[in-house]
C-alpha positions in Angstrom: 9.3 32.3 5.6 10.7 31.2 8.9 9.4 28.4 11.1 9.6 28.4 14.9 8.3 26.1 17.6 6.8 27.5 20.7 5.3 26.2 23.9 2.0 27.8 24.9 2.1 28.5 28.6 -1.2 30.5 28.8 -4.4 30.3 26.8 -4.2 34.1 26.4 -1.1 33.6 24.3 -3.0 31.2 22.0 -5.7 33.8 21.6 -3.1 36.4 20.6 -1.6 34.0 18.1 -5.0 33.4 16.5 -5.5 37.1 16.2 -2.1 37.4 14.4 -3.3 34.6 12.1 -6.5 36.4 11.3 -4.4 39.4 10.3 -2.5 37.1 7.9 0.8 37.8 9.7 1.4 34.2 10.8 0.1 30.7 10.1 -0.7 28.3 12.9 -0.4 24.6 12.4 -1.4 21.8 14.8 1.2 19.6 16.4 2.2 16.4 14.5 0.9 14.2 17.3 -2.5 15.8 17.1 -2.8 15.3 13.4 -1.6 11.7 13.5 -3.9 10.8 16.3 -6.9 12.2 14.5 -6.0 10.5 11.3 -5.8 7.0 12.8 -8.4 7.3 15.6 -10.7 4.2 15.3 -8.6 2.6 12.6 -7.9 -0.5 14.7 -10.6 -2.7 16.1 -10.3 -4.2 19.6 -9.0 -7.8 19.7 -8.2 -10.3 22.4 -4.6 -10.2 23.6 -4.1 -13.8 22.5 -5.0 -12.9 18.9 -2.7 -9.9 18.9 0.2 -12.0 20.2 -0.5 -14.6 17.5 -0.4 -12.0 14.8 2.9 -10.5 16.1 4.4 -14.0 16.2 3.4 -14.6 12.6 4.8 -11.2 11.6 8.1 -11.8 13.3 8.5 -15.2 11.8 8.0 -13.8 8.3 11.0 -11.5 8.8 13.4 -14.3 9.6 
């Protein structure tokens, strides 16, 4: 098996690649950034900036 990275310049190309996948000639995988963003979407709750700064300060102090 060989892995290559390509940039899709036209939606028709993606359609052709999907056809090749349905013929079991290739396997398409989503980009890493897509899978990461889906995995962590909504994982953090909104907080006031002052609270975030306070947490960062505590974290930095624990490293020292």
